[in-house]
C-alpha positions, 0 to 999 in steps of 0.5 A: 686704296685710301678708304676703308671697306664699308659693310652692312648688316641685317641684309640678306645675301644672294646665292653668290654671297652679295648683300641684297635689298628690296628697292622699288619692286625688285631685289637689287645687289646692294653694290649695284644699287649704290653704284647706280645712285652715286655714278648713274644708270647701268646697262643690264649686262654691266657688272660692278667690280670691287677694287678691294676684292670684298664682295660684301663691300659697299664703299662707292670708292671701291666699286667700278663698272666692268664686264663679266669677262673683265671682272673674271680676269681681274679676279684671276689676276688678283689670285682669287682663282688661278685657273679657269678650272678654279672658277667657282662656276667652272663645270669642265677642265681645259682637257675636257674642252680640248676633248670636245673640240677633238670629238666634234672635229671627227664629224660624228658627234653633234653639239647637243650630244657633246653637251649632254655627255659633259653636262653643259649647254649646247651654246657652251659647246658651240663657244668652246668649238669656236674658241670663244671660251677655253682657248 
């Protein structure tokens, strides 16, 4: 990368540590707002990644549009976390995902029962069973 990171001060941070500002009638992550001004409109599910891996950076040259899945893959590839279990939002391990599949395969447990047992949502249990996540 040929350009330096750009950081801002005197702004609040969201729950994930990203700088945010009020623009119009809503709060924006500053990197998303800057990306929109420089490169154009984003879809609601678009994610803004950082080539520099500095979530506080607002340099437009360091920002790129991606998906949540691709962003996580990029972060893992860059060593920000090495396994799914190390992801900051992970609530279970791969062993628990395997246990969920095993228990469900017996036909005696509902998805909601498993969700309650492991402290996750029924939709996550469903995705685990279908191997959309925790493959």
